[in-house]
C-alpha positions in Angstrom: -2.4 14.0 24.8 0.7 13.2 22.7 -0.4 9.6 22.2 -3.8 10.7 21.1 -2.2 12.9 18.4 0.0 10.1 17.2 -3.0 7.8 16.7 -5.1 10.6 15.1 -2.3 11.8 12.8 0.2 8.9 12.2 3.8 9.8 11.3 3.8 7.5 8.2 0.3 7.3 6.8 1.2 5.5 3.6 3.1 2.6 5.2 1.3 -0.7 4.9 1.8 -3.5 7.3 3.3 -6.6 5.9 0.8 -9.5 5.2 1.0 -12.7 7.2 2.2 -16.0 5.8 -1.3 -17.3 6.6 -2.8 -14.9 4.1 -0.4 -15.9 1.4 -1.2 -19.6 1.9 -4.9 -18.9 1.8 -4.6 -16.9 -1.5 -2.6 -19.7 -3.1 -5.1 -22.4 -2.0 -8.0 -20.3 -3.3 -6.4 -20.0 -6.7 -5.9 -23.8 -7.0 -2.4 -24.2 -5.8 -1.8 -27.5 -3.9 0.5 -28.1 -1.0 2.7 -31.0 -2.2 5.5 -31.1 0.3 6.3 -29.6 3.7 9.4 -29.9 5.8 9.4 -27.8 9.0 8.1 -24.3 8.1 8.8 -24.6 4.4 5.7 -25.3 2.3 6.0 -26.2 -1.4 2.9 -25.4 -3.6 2.4 -26.6 -7.2 -0.3 -25.8 -9.7 -1.4 -27.9 -12.7 -1.2 -25.0 -15.2 2.2 -23.6 -14.0 5.6 -25.2 -14.6 7.2 -24.0 -11.4 6.6 -24.4 -7.7 6.3 -21.7 -5.0 8.0 -22.2 -1.7 6.7 -20.3 1.3 8.9 -20.4 4.4 7.9 -19.2 7.9 5.3 -19.9 10.5 1.7 -18.9 9.8 1.7 -16.0 12.1 5.0 -14.5 10.8 5.2 -11.4 8.6 5.7 -12.2 4.9 8.8 -10.9 3.2 8.6 -8.7 0.1 9.9 -11.5 -2.1 7.3 -14.0 -0.8 4.5 -11.5 -1.6 6.1 -11.0 -5.1 6.3 -14.7 -5.8 2.7 -15.3 -4.7 1.4 -12.4 -6.8 3.3 -13.8 -9.9 1.9 -17.3 -9.2 -1.6 -16.0 -8.9 -1.3 -14.1 -12.2 0.2 -17.1 -14.1 -2.4 -19.6 -12.8 -5.3 -17.7 -14.3 
């Protein structure tokens, strides 16, 4: 009964799950960013209209950190 109540009424309803690295890479590639270099789990993306590169570290199934999501959001905005 208690587990049913926890699923029906979560303790933290406004908490979002972190996105995956896979989703960040997909968003960058859709916006025209190109993977220029990779060493291990570090991927370096560049765009023709933007003067800086975005480095995303982590395996594709890992949760993205807040600073990675921030960098991708900024890169998507600047590439338009």
